[in-house]
C-alpha positions in Angstrom: 65.9 153.3 -44.4 65.8 153.1 -48.2 63.3 155.4 -50.0 61.6 153.7 -52.8 60.7 155.8 -55.9 57.0 155.2 -55.5 57.1 156.1 -51.8 59.1 159.2 -52.5 56.7 160.3 -55.2 53.7 159.8 -52.9 55.5 161.8 -50.1 56.3 164.7 -52.6 52.7 164.6 -53.9 51.4 164.7 -50.3 53.6 167.7 -49.4 52.6 169.5 -52.6 48.9 168.9 -51.9 49.3 170.2 -48.4 51.1 173.3 -49.6 48.3 173.9 -52.2 45.7 173.5 -49.4 47.6 176.1 -47.2 47.7 178.5 -50.1 44.0 178.1 -50.8 43.1 178.6 -47.1 45.3 181.8 -46.9 43.6 183.1 -50.1 40.2 182.4 -48.6 41.1 184.2 -45.4 42.5 187.2 -47.3 39.3 187.4 -49.3 37.2 187.2 -46.1 39.3 190.0 -44.5 38.8 192.2 -47.6 35.0 191.6 -47.5 34.9 192.4 -43.8 36.8 195.7 -44.3 34.6 196.6 -47.3 31.5 196.0 -45.2 32.9 198.1 -42.3 33.6 200.9 -44.8 30.1 200.7 -46.1 28.7 200.8 -42.5 30.9 203.9 -41.7 29.7 205.7 -44.9 26.0 204.9 -44.1 26.4 206.1 -40.5 28.1 209.4 -41.7 25.3 210.0 -44.3 22.6 209.4 -41.7 24.3 211.8 -39.2 24.7 214.5 -41.9 21.0 214.1 -42.8 20.0 214.4 -39.1 22.2 217.5 -38.7 20.6 219.1 -41.8 17.0 218.3 -40.5 17.9 219.8 -37.1 19.3 222.9 -38.7 16.2 223.3 -40.9 13.9 222.9 -37.9 15.9 225.4 -35.8 15.7 227.9 -38.7 11.9 227.5 -39.0 11.6 227.9 -35.2 13.7 231.1 -35.3 11.6 232.5 -38.2 8.3 231.7 -36.3 9.7 233.3 -33.1 10.8 236.5 -35.0 7.4 236.7 -36.7 5.6 236.3 -33.4 7.9 238.9 -31.7 7.3 241.4 -34.6 3.5 240.9 -34.3 3.7 241.4 -30.5 5.9 244.5 -30.9 3.4 246.0 -33.4 0.4 245.3 -31.1 2.2 246.6 -28.0 3.4 249.8 -29.9 -0.2 250.4 -31.1 -1.7 249.9 -27.6 1.0 252.1 -26.0 0.6 254.9 -28.5 -3.1 255.0 -27.7 -2.9 254.6 -23.9 0.6 255.5 -22.5 3.2 258.3 -22.9 6.4 258.1 -25.0 8.7 257.2 -22.1 6.7 254.0 -21.3 6.8 253.1 -25.0 10.6 253.4 -25.0 11.0 251.2 -21.9 8.8 248.5 -23.3 10.7 248.5 -26.6 14.0 248.1 -24.7 12.6 245.2 -22.7 11.3 243.5 -26.0 14.7 244.0 -27.6 16.5 242.4 -24.6 14.0 239.4 -24.7 14.7 239.0 -28.4 18.5 239.1 -27.8 18.1 236.5 -25.0 16.0 234.2 -27.2 18.5 234.4 -30.1 21.4 233.8 -27.7 19.6 230.7 -26.3 18.8 229.4 -29.8 22.5 229.8 -30.8 23.7 228.0 -27.6 21.2 225.1 -28.3 22.5 224.8 -31.9 26.1 224.8 -30.7 25.4 222.1 -28.1 23.5 219.9 -30.6 26.4 220.2 -33.1 29.0 219.3 -30.4 26.9 216.3 -29.3 26.6 215.0 -32.9 30.4 215.5 -33.5 31.1 213.5 -30.3 28.7 210.7 -31.3 30.4 210.5 -34.8 33.9 210.3 -33.2 32.8 207.6 -30.7 31.1 205.5 -33.5 34.2 205.8 -35.8 36.6 204.9 -32.8 34.4 201.8 -32.0 34.4 200.6 -35.6 38.2 201.1 -35.9 38.7 199.1 -32.6 36.4 196.3 -33.8 38.2 196.2 -37.2 41.6 196.0 -35.5 40.5 193.2 -33.1 38.9 191.2 -36.0 42.1 191.5 -38.1 44.3 190.5 -35.2 42.1 187.5 -34.5 42.1 186.5 -38.2 45.9 186.8 -38.3 46.4 184.7 -35.2 44.0 182.0 -36.6 46.0 182.0 -39.9 49.3 181.6 -38.1 47.9 178.8 -35.9 46.4 177.0 -39.0 49.7 177.4 -40.9 51.7 176.0 -38.0 49.3 173.1 -37.5 49.4 172.2 -41.2 53.2 172.5 -41.4 53.6 170.3 -38.3 51.0 167.8 -39.7 52.8 167.8 -43.1 56.2 167.0 -41.6 54.8 164.6 -39.0 53.3 162.5 -41.9 56.7 162.0 -43.3 
């Protein structure tokens, strides 16, 4: 078949337009991917900030509780010592002081264990959240890449079928 100049020009123009459309679509998709990644980064930063604030609040509360417990224990010890000095002999005083010290040690150990458990739980939650966000990001990127490839293949097939 003979190709007339006007027909050839229209074919060339059609192919150029289709290529420009493909480039525009790819640029739009790349911009969308960048926006999605930026949004995910912002979400991760916000989550980490919230978790850090929660940890700080928990630590402050625990410190306040420890201070209150120590004050109460000191008051109790003073009262007990005064009563014992008035009523009971020195041996009983020593036994009670030993018991109080053991109770204080047990309370402090329990508080330390609770703090460690809370910190471990928070760290595990942070790790799980980050892993979930990374997996979602990877899935989104894979889906977008597959869609881009399919669109490019369809447009190329369409461009050549038009000829």
